[in-house]
FIDO-851103 format. One record per residue (C-alpha): residue number from 1; residue in one letter; chain; x, y, z negated. Coordinates in nm, 2 decimals, always signed. Last residue first. Example, Ala and Ser with C-alpha at 12.3 -4.5 7.8 and 13.67 -1.06 7.14 Angstrom:
! residues 2
rec pos 2&code S&unit A&u +1.37&v -0.11&w -0.71
rec pos 1&code A&unit A&u +1.23&v -0.45&w -0.78
! end
This chain:
! residues 312
rec pos 312&code X&unit A&u +7.97&v +13.55&w -9.55
rec pos 311&code X&unit A&u +7.91&v +13.17&w -9.61
rec pos 310&code X&unit A&u +7.65&v +13.35&w -9.90
rec pos 309&code X&unit A&u +7.41&v +13.05&w -10.01
rec pos 308&code X&unit A&u +7.76&v +12.89&w -10.10
rec pos 307&code X&unit A&u +7.66&v +12.52&w -10.00
rec pos 306&code X&unit A&u +7.53&v +12.29&w -10.25
rec pos 305&code X&unit A&u +7.16&v +12.33&w -10.12
rec pos 304&code X&unit A&u +7.20&v +12.36&w -9.81
rec pos 303&code X&unit A&u +7.38&v +12.00&w -9.76
rec pos 302&code X&unit A&u +7.10&v +11.85&w -9.95
rec pos 301&code X&unit A&u +6.82&v +11.96&w -9.78
rec pos 300&code X&unit A&u +7.07&v +11.83&w -9.38
rec pos 299&code X&unit A&u +7.06&v +11.47&w -9.56
rec pos 298&code X&unit A&u +6.64&v +11.50&w -9.66
rec pos 297&code X&unit A&u +6.61&v +11.68&w -9.29
rec pos 296&code X&unit A&u +6.77&v +11.40&w -9.15
rec pos 295&code X&unit A&u +6.69&v +11.03&w -9.34
rec pos 294&code X&unit A&u +6.88&v +10.81&w -9.15
rec pos 293&code X&unit A&u +6.55&v +10.66&w -9.12
rec pos 292&code X&unit A&u +6.32&v +10.88&w -8.99
rec pos 291&code X&unit A&u +6.62&v +10.97&w -8.72
rec pos 290&code X&unit A&u +6.69&v +10.58&w -8.60
rec pos 289&code X&unit A&u +6.26&v +10.60&w -8.55
rec pos 288&code X&unit A&u +6.29&v +10.90&w -8.37
rec pos 287&code X&unit A&u +6.59&v +10.76&w -8.17
rec pos 286&code X&unit A&u +6.36&v +10.43&w -8.07
rec pos 285&code X&unit A&u +6.11&v +10.64&w -7.92
rec pos 284&code X&unit A&u +6.32&v +10.88&w -7.76
rec pos 283&code X&unit A&u +6.48&v +10.55&w -7.61
rec pos 282&code X&unit A&u +6.22&v +10.39&w -7.49
rec pos 281&code X&unit A&u +6.06&v +10.70&w -7.32
rec pos 280&code X&unit A&u +6.40&v +10.76&w -7.16
rec pos 279&code X&unit A&u +6.34&v +10.40&w -7.01
rec pos 278&code X&unit A&u +5.99&v +10.46&w -6.91
rec pos 277&code X&unit A&u +6.04&v +10.81&w -6.75
rec pos 276&code X&unit A&u +6.18&v +11.10&w -6.85
rec pos 275&code X&unit A&u +6.22&v +11.44&w -6.63
rec pos 274&code X&unit A&u +6.11&v +11.65&w -6.92
rec pos 273&code X&unit A&u +6.36&v +11.54&w -7.07
rec pos 272&code X&unit A&u +6.27&v +11.44&w -7.47
rec pos 271&code X&unit A&u +6.23&v +11.67&w -7.80
rec pos 270&code X&unit A&u +6.22&v +11.45&w -8.11
rec pos 269&code X&unit A&u +6.09&v +11.58&w -8.45
rec pos 268&code X&unit A&u +6.16&v +11.39&w -8.77
rec pos 267&code X&unit A&u +6.07&v +11.68&w -9.09
rec pos 266&code X&unit A&u +6.16&v +11.93&w -9.25
rec pos 265&code X&unit A&u +6.29&v +12.13&w -8.99
rec pos 264&code X&unit A&u +6.74&v +12.22&w -8.94
rec pos 263&code X&unit A&u +6.78&v +12.01&w -8.62
rec pos 262&code X&unit A&u +6.48&v +11.94&w -8.38
rec pos 261&code X&unit A&u +6.64&v +11.58&w -8.28
rec pos 260&code X&unit A&u +6.69&v +11.56&w -7.90
rec pos 259&code X&unit A&u +6.61&v +11.29&w -7.60
rec pos 258&code X&unit A&u +6.64&v +10.94&w -7.49
rec pos 257&code X&unit A&u +7.00&v +10.87&w -7.49
rec pos 256&code X&unit A&u +7.06&v +10.60&w -7.21
rec pos 255&code X&unit A&u +6.82&v +10.78&w -7.00
rec pos 254&code X&unit A&u +7.06&v +11.08&w -6.99
rec pos 253&code X&unit A&u +7.28&v +10.94&w -6.73
rec pos 252&code X&unit A&u +7.59&v +11.06&w -6.88
rec pos 251&code X&unit A&u +7.68&v +10.70&w -6.99
rec pos 250&code X&unit A&u +7.68&v +10.62&w -6.60
rec pos 249&code X&unit A&u +7.99&v +10.83&w -6.55
rec pos 248&code X&unit A&u +8.22&v +10.60&w -6.78
rec pos 247&code X&unit A&u +8.13&v +10.25&w -6.66
rec pos 246&code X&unit A&u +8.22&v +10.38&w -6.25
rec pos 245&code X&unit A&u +7.97&v +10.58&w -6.06
rec pos 244&code X&unit A&u +8.14&v +10.74&w -5.73
rec pos 243&code X&unit A&u +7.84&v +10.67&w -5.49
rec pos 242&code X&unit A&u +7.84&v +10.99&w -5.39
rec pos 241&code X&unit A&u +7.44&v +11.05&w -5.45
rec pos 240&code X&unit A&u +7.58&v +10.93&w -5.84
rec pos 239&code X&unit A&u +7.90&v +11.17&w -5.88
rec pos 238&code X&unit A&u +7.63&v +11.46&w -5.71
rec pos 237&code X&unit A&u +7.38&v +11.42&w -5.95
rec pos 236&code X&unit A&u +7.68&v +11.40&w -6.30
rec pos 235&code X&unit A&u +7.73&v +11.67&w -6.21
rec pos 234&code X&unit A&u +7.46&v +11.86&w -6.22
rec pos 233&code X&unit A&u +7.32&v +11.68&w -6.54
rec pos 232&code X&unit A&u +7.68&v +11.85&w -6.62
rec pos 231&code X&unit A&u +7.62&v +12.21&w -6.54
rec pos 230&code X&unit A&u +7.33&v +12.17&w -6.66
rec pos 229&code X&unit A&u +7.43&v +12.14&w -6.98
rec pos 228&code X&unit A&u +7.67&v +12.37&w -6.95
rec pos 227&code X&unit A&u +7.43&v +12.59&w -6.88
rec pos 226&code X&unit A&u +7.22&v +12.49&w -7.18
rec pos 225&code X&unit A&u +7.52&v +12.52&w -7.40
rec pos 224&code X&unit A&u +7.63&v +12.88&w -7.33
rec pos 223&code X&unit A&u +7.31&v +13.00&w -7.42
rec pos 222&code X&unit A&u +7.27&v +12.78&w -7.69
rec pos 221&code X&unit A&u +7.54&v +12.96&w -7.87
rec pos 220&code X&unit A&u +7.85&v +12.71&w -7.90
rec pos 219&code X&unit A&u +7.90&v +12.44&w -8.13
rec pos 218&code X&unit A&u +8.12&v +12.09&w -8.08
rec pos 217&code X&unit A&u +8.09&v +11.84&w -8.31
rec pos 216&code X&unit A&u +8.33&v +11.50&w -8.27
rec pos 215&code X&unit A&u +8.62&v +11.68&w -8.14
rec pos 214&code X&unit A&u +8.89&v +11.61&w -7.90
rec pos 213&code X&unit A&u +8.80&v +11.25&w -7.76
rec pos 212&code X&unit A&u +8.85&v +11.41&w -7.42
rec pos 211&code X&unit A&u +8.51&v +11.55&w -7.30
rec pos 210&code X&unit A&u +8.51&v +11.84&w -7.46
rec pos 209&code X&unit A&u +8.88&v +11.96&w -7.33
rec pos 208&code X&unit A&u +8.82&v +12.13&w -6.95
rec pos 207&code X&unit A&u +8.56&v +12.33&w -7.16
rec pos 206&code X&unit A&u +8.81&v +12.45&w -7.44
rec pos 205&code X&unit A&u +8.78&v +12.38&w -7.78
rec pos 204&code X&unit A&u +8.84&v +12.63&w -8.07
rec pos 203&code X&unit A&u +8.94&v +12.50&w -8.44
rec pos 202&code X&unit A&u +8.94&v +12.23&w -8.61
rec pos 201&code X&unit A&u +8.65&v +12.28&w -8.90
rec pos 200&code X&unit A&u +8.58&v +11.93&w -9.12
rec pos 199&code X&unit A&u +8.23&v +12.07&w -9.29
rec pos 198&code X&unit A&u +8.10&v +12.24&w -9.59
rec pos 197&code X&unit A&u +8.46&v +12.40&w -9.71
rec pos 196&code X&unit A&u +8.46&v +12.63&w -9.43
rec pos 195&code X&unit A&u +8.78&v +12.89&w -9.37
rec pos 194&code X&unit A&u +8.83&v +12.82&w -9.03
rec pos 193&code X&unit A&u +8.42&v +12.84&w -8.90
rec pos 192&code X&unit A&u +8.34&v +13.18&w -9.10
rec pos 191&code X&unit A&u +8.68&v +13.34&w -8.92
rec pos 190&code X&unit A&u +8.55&v +13.13&w -8.63
rec pos 189&code X&unit A&u +8.21&v +13.27&w -8.59
rec pos 188&code X&unit A&u +8.32&v +13.63&w -8.57
rec pos 187&code X&unit A&u +8.59&v +13.56&w -8.28
rec pos 186&code X&unit A&u +8.29&v +13.36&w -8.11
rec pos 185&code X&unit A&u +8.04&v +13.69&w -8.17
rec pos 184&code X&unit A&u +8.35&v +13.92&w -8.01
rec pos 183&code X&unit A&u +8.38&v +13.76&w -7.71
rec pos 182&code X&unit A&u +8.68&v +13.53&w -7.68
rec pos 181&code X&unit A&u +9.02&v +13.43&w -7.87
rec pos 180&code X&unit A&u +9.16&v +13.53&w -8.13
rec pos 179&code X&unit A&u +9.11&v +13.28&w -8.31
rec pos 178&code X&unit A&u +9.40&v +13.05&w -8.09
rec pos 177&code X&unit A&u +9.25&v +12.75&w -7.86
rec pos 176&code X&unit A&u +9.09&v +12.99&w -7.58
rec pos 175&code X&unit A&u +8.79&v +13.04&w -7.40
rec pos 174&code X&unit A&u +8.54&v +12.88&w -7.67
rec pos 173&code X&unit A&u +8.36&v +12.65&w -7.78
rec pos 172&code X&unit A&u +8.37&v +12.57&w -8.14
rec pos 171&code X&unit A&u +8.53&v +12.29&w -8.30
rec pos 170&code X&unit A&u +8.36&v +11.98&w -8.56
rec pos 169&code X&unit A&u +8.53&v +11.68&w -8.64
rec pos 168&code X&unit A&u +8.35&v +11.45&w -8.73
rec pos 167&code X&unit A&u +8.47&v +11.25&w -9.12
rec pos 166&code X&unit A&u +8.34&v +10.96&w -9.09
rec pos 165&code X&unit A&u +8.09&v +10.92&w -8.75
rec pos 164&code X&unit A&u +7.79&v +10.68&w -8.82
rec pos 163&code X&unit A&u +7.57&v +10.80&w -8.55
rec pos 162&code X&unit A&u +7.28&v +10.94&w -8.69
rec pos 161&code X&unit A&u +7.40&v +11.00&w -9.09
rec pos 160&code X&unit A&u +7.71&v +11.13&w -8.93
rec pos 159&code X&unit A&u +7.66&v +11.29&w -8.63
rec pos 158&code X&unit A&u +7.34&v +11.51&w -8.75
rec pos 157&code X&unit A&u +7.51&v +11.61&w -9.07
rec pos 156&code X&unit A&u +7.83&v +11.75&w -8.85
rec pos 155&code X&unit A&u +7.61&v +11.91&w -8.62
rec pos 154&code X&unit A&u +7.32&v +12.08&w -8.90
rec pos 153&code X&unit A&u +7.72&v +12.18&w -9.05
rec pos 152&code X&unit A&u +7.82&v +12.31&w -8.70
rec pos 151&code X&unit A&u +7.54&v +12.42&w -8.60
rec pos 150&code X&unit A&u +7.53&v +12.67&w -8.93
rec pos 149&code X&unit A&u +7.87&v +12.86&w -8.83
rec pos 148&code X&unit A&u +7.64&v +12.87&w -8.55
rec pos 147&code X&unit A&u +7.44&v +13.14&w -8.68
rec pos 146&code X&unit A&u +7.61&v +13.29&w -8.94
rec pos 145&code X&unit A&u +7.83&v +13.43&w -8.57
rec pos 144&code X&unit A&u +7.53&v +13.55&w -8.39
rec pos 143&code X&unit A&u +7.30&v +13.27&w -8.12
rec pos 142&code X&unit A&u +7.19&v +13.46&w -7.89
rec pos 141&code X&unit A&u +7.08&v +13.21&w -7.66
rec pos 140&code X&unit A&u +6.91&v +12.99&w -8.01
rec pos 139&code X&unit A&u +6.72&v +12.70&w -7.83
rec pos 138&code X&unit A&u +6.87&v +12.60&w -7.52
rec pos 137&code X&unit A&u +7.13&v +12.34&w -7.61
rec pos 136&code X&unit A&u +7.32&v +12.42&w -7.96
rec pos 135&code X&unit A&u +7.47&v +12.24&w -8.02
rec pos 134&code X&unit A&u +7.73&v +11.92&w -7.85
rec pos 133&code X&unit A&u +7.73&v +11.63&w -7.97
rec pos 132&code X&unit A&u +8.06&v +11.40&w -7.92
rec pos 131&code X&unit A&u +8.07&v +11.02&w -7.80
rec pos 130&code X&unit A&u +8.26&v +10.75&w -7.84
rec pos 129&code X&unit A&u +8.48&v +10.59&w -7.62
rec pos 128&code X&unit A&u +8.83&v +10.70&w -7.44
rec pos 127&code X&unit A&u +8.72&v +10.95&w -7.19
rec pos 126&code X&unit A&u +8.44&v +11.06&w -7.43
rec pos 125&code X&unit A&u +8.02&v +11.03&w -7.35
rec pos 124&code X&unit A&u +7.79&v +11.39&w -7.39
rec pos 123&code X&unit A&u +7.55&v +11.39&w -7.74
rec pos 122&code X&unit A&u +7.34&v +11.70&w -7.67
rec pos 121&code X&unit A&u +7.20&v +11.92&w -7.90
rec pos 120&code X&unit A&u +6.89&v +12.10&w -8.04
rec pos 119&code X&unit A&u +6.87&v +12.45&w -8.36
rec pos 118&code X&unit A&u +6.68&v +12.58&w -8.55
rec pos 117&code X&unit A&u +6.74&v +12.93&w -8.70
rec pos 116&code X&unit A&u +6.88&v +13.00&w -9.08
rec pos 115&code X&unit A&u +6.78&v +12.68&w -9.26
rec pos 114&code X&unit A&u +6.80&v +12.78&w -9.60
rec pos 113&code X&unit A&u +6.50&v +12.62&w -9.68
rec pos 112&code X&unit A&u +6.39&v +12.35&w -9.40
rec pos 111&code X&unit A&u +6.25&v +12.56&w -9.18
rec pos 110&code X&unit A&u +5.87&v +12.47&w -9.17
rec pos 109&code X&unit A&u +5.69&v +12.17&w -9.01
rec pos 108&code X&unit A&u +5.42&v +12.36&w -8.85
rec pos 107&code X&unit A&u +5.46&v +12.66&w -8.75
rec pos 106&code X&unit A&u +5.88&v +12.59&w -8.71
rec pos 105&code X&unit A&u +5.74&v +12.27&w -8.59
rec pos 104&code X&unit A&u +5.41&v +12.42&w -8.28
rec pos 103&code X&unit A&u +5.77&v +12.68&w -8.24
rec pos 102&code X&unit A&u +6.00&v +12.37&w -8.05
rec pos 101&code X&unit A&u +5.74&v +12.15&w -7.95
rec pos 100&code X&unit A&u +5.61&v +12.43&w -7.76
rec pos 99&code X&unit A&u +5.93&v +12.54&w -7.63
rec pos 98&code X&unit A&u +6.04&v +12.21&w -7.55
rec pos 97&code X&unit A&u +5.69&v +12.11&w -7.36
rec pos 96&code X&unit A&u +5.60&v +11.75&w -7.27
rec pos 95&code X&unit A&u +5.91&v +11.46&w -7.37
rec pos 94&code X&unit A&u +5.74&v +11.39&w -7.69
rec pos 93&code X&unit A&u +5.85&v +11.25&w -7.99
rec pos 92&code X&unit A&u +5.68&v +11.26&w -8.39
rec pos 91&code X&unit A&u +5.85&v +11.15&w -8.62
rec pos 90&code X&unit A&u +5.66&v +10.96&w -9.01
rec pos 89&code X&unit A&u +5.33&v +10.96&w -8.93
rec pos 88&code X&unit A&u +4.98&v +11.05&w -9.14
rec pos 87&code X&unit A&u +5.23&v +11.31&w -9.36
rec pos 86&code X&unit A&u +4.99&v +11.54&w -9.29
rec pos 85&code X&unit A&u +5.27&v +11.74&w -9.09
rec pos 84&code X&unit A&u +5.38&v +11.50&w -8.88
rec pos 83&code X&unit A&u +4.96&v +11.49&w -8.82
rec pos 82&code X&unit A&u +4.99&v +11.83&w -8.71
rec pos 81&code X&unit A&u +5.30&v +11.78&w -8.52
rec pos 80&code X&unit A&u +5.08&v +11.48&w -8.34
rec pos 79&code X&unit A&u +4.76&v +11.71&w -8.32
rec pos 78&code X&unit A&u +4.93&v +12.04&w -8.16
rec pos 77&code X&unit A&u +5.16&v +11.87&w -7.94
rec pos 76&code X&unit A&u +4.88&v +11.63&w -7.79
rec pos 75&code X&unit A&u +4.68&v +11.87&w -7.66
rec pos 74&code X&unit A&u +4.35&v +11.97&w -7.96
rec pos 73&code X&unit A&u +4.47&v +12.33&w -8.04
rec pos 72&code X&unit A&u +4.53&v +12.45&w -7.73
rec pos 71&code X&unit A&u +4.43&v +12.78&w -7.68
rec pos 70&code X&unit A&u +4.65&v +12.89&w -8.02
rec pos 69&code X&unit A&u +4.95&v +12.64&w -7.94
rec pos 68&code X&unit A&u +4.92&v +12.76&w -7.55
rec pos 67&code X&unit A&u +4.98&v +13.10&w -7.64
rec pos 66&code X&unit A&u +5.28&v +13.07&w -7.87
rec pos 65&code X&unit A&u +5.48&v +12.77&w -7.60
rec pos 64&code X&unit A&u +5.40&v +13.04&w -7.32
rec pos 63&code X&unit A&u +5.27&v +12.78&w -7.02
rec pos 62&code X&unit A&u +5.49&v +12.64&w -6.72
rec pos 61&code X&unit A&u +5.55&v +12.32&w -6.87
rec pos 60&code X&unit A&u +5.19&v +12.28&w -6.93
rec pos 59&code X&unit A&u +5.00&v +12.16&w -7.31
rec pos 58&code X&unit A&u +4.71&v +11.94&w -7.25
rec pos 57&code X&unit A&u +4.46&v +11.94&w -7.44
rec pos 56&code X&unit A&u +4.18&v +11.62&w -7.51
rec pos 55&code X&unit A&u +4.36&v +11.46&w -7.79
rec pos 54&code X&unit A&u +4.26&v +11.10&w -7.86
rec pos 53&code X&unit A&u +4.43&v +10.92&w -8.15
rec pos 52&code X&unit A&u +4.58&v +10.57&w -8.03
rec pos 51&code X&unit A&u +4.74&v +10.34&w -8.30
rec pos 50&code X&unit A&u +4.94&v +10.03&w -8.08
rec pos 49&code X&unit A&u +4.93&v +9.65&w -7.96
rec pos 48&code X&unit A&u +4.62&v +9.71&w -8.02
rec pos 47&code X&unit A&u +4.54&v +9.81&w -7.67
rec pos 46&code X&unit A&u +4.66&v +9.52&w -7.57
rec pos 45&code X&unit A&u +4.84&v +9.50&w -7.24
rec pos 44&code X&unit A&u +4.73&v +9.41&w -6.87
rec pos 43&code X&unit A&u +4.98&v +9.72&w -6.70
rec pos 42&code X&unit A&u +4.65&v +9.79&w -6.56
rec pos 41&code X&unit A&u +4.49&v +9.76&w -6.92
rec pos 40&code X&unit A&u +4.70&v +10.03&w -7.06
rec pos 39&code X&unit A&u +4.68&v +10.20&w -6.82
rec pos 38&code X&unit A&u +4.29&v +10.22&w -6.86
rec pos 37&code X&unit A&u +4.32&v +10.25&w -7.22
rec pos 36&code X&unit A&u +4.55&v +10.59&w -7.17
rec pos 35&code X&unit A&u +4.34&v +10.72&w -6.95
rec pos 34&code X&unit A&u +4.04&v +10.67&w -7.18
rec pos 33&code X&unit A&u +4.22&v +10.75&w -7.50
rec pos 32&code X&unit A&u +4.34&v +11.14&w -7.35
rec pos 31&code X&unit A&u +4.65&v +11.18&w -7.58
rec pos 30&code X&unit A&u +4.83&v +11.08&w -7.85
rec pos 29&code X&unit A&u +4.97&v +10.68&w -7.88
rec pos 28&code X&unit A&u +5.11&v +10.61&w -8.21
rec pos 27&code X&unit A&u +5.42&v +10.38&w -8.27
rec pos 26&code X&unit A&u +5.35&v +10.10&w -8.55
rec pos 25&code X&unit A&u +5.69&v +10.02&w -8.75
rec pos 24&code X&unit A&u +5.68&v +9.69&w -8.94
rec pos 23&code X&unit A&u +5.66&v +9.50&w -8.66
rec pos 22&code X&unit A&u +6.05&v +9.61&w -8.64
rec pos 21&code X&unit A&u +6.10&v +9.79&w -8.33
rec pos 20&code X&unit A&u +6.29&v +9.68&w -7.98
rec pos 19&code X&unit A&u +6.02&v +9.48&w -7.83
rec pos 18&code X&unit A&u +5.74&v +9.74&w -7.89
rec pos 17&code X&unit A&u +5.98&v +10.05&w -7.72
rec pos 16&code X&unit A&u +5.94&v +9.89&w -7.36
rec pos 15&code X&unit A&u +5.50&v +9.94&w -7.40
rec pos 14&code X&unit A&u +5.65&v +10.34&w -7.51
rec pos 13&code X&unit A&u +5.83&v +10.34&w -7.23
rec pos 12&code X&unit A&u +5.51&v +10.20&w -7.04
rec pos 11&code X&unit A&u +5.32&v +10.43&w -7.16
rec pos 10&code X&unit A&u +5.54&v +10.77&w -7.14
rec pos 9&code X&unit A&u +5.61&v +10.65&w -6.76
rec pos 8&code X&unit A&u +5.32&v +10.61&w -6.62
rec pos 7&code X&unit A&u +5.12&v +10.92&w -6.84
rec pos 6&code X&unit A&u +5.32&v +11.10&w -6.78
rec pos 5&code X&unit A&u +5.58&v +11.12&w -6.46
rec pos 4&code X&unit A&u +5.67&v +11.50&w -6.55
rec pos 3&code X&unit A&u +5.65&v +11.48&w -6.86
rec pos 2&code X&unit A&u +5.35&v +11.57&w -7.12
rec pos 1&code X&unit A&u +5.03&v +11.36&w -7.16
! end
């Protein structure tokens, strides 16, 4: 029920996803059952193709996440995360309140032991082909050096096991390539990452190089990452408006990627864009399946089990 174009876009995307998932997989629709059945009837789709779980409450985009989760235990987000906690579903995806998705995930399925702060990422299409992963993109605006060090590990595991990038190159976003560049937090993060045995750190990367195939994982604090992400989204809209699109620029369309997994929690939760249309919802569901099949939380647990307990 969440997202700017819900429930029509959500249901349309779920219908599209039916053609791309295995017959062994099942899509569970969590929301107002009456509205779901009515919309499926309008689209001449058999409701038996889905499992439907009734949720009478809706958490609005502007509501305080913690307060909303407490006041609305019958929202689709609250019910979905509870089902995930009790393993009634294997992955949970939604385009509603990202804050409620994050807070609810931490409270319900909890952080993986050893993860300091869960984070989110985005995909950056690279000029010569392929993608890079930018992490964090808003979850941790004031990330400390040890947290950014761990972003490198989480992003590296995501790149390797979901996007099939072998030995991902991890870089730190900074205002220069020299190790002494940047603010104190960036300089301290560099020193930690530069001696990492947990992933392949290649040094600092400047903003002008983030789309030039220099790194597979680009680490920054959530404040910087969110500004960068929204700047790219804004530039994409301008490019579309002026008719300058080509095959490369078309790869910046958020619809293609669907959403982002919350990295560092004990299950598979995918946060979609609030303006998701049917194509984006379909791809969000496909990503949820891929993240679950890749056993991302298990891979992170294994990495943390062999990583040094104190990286400082």
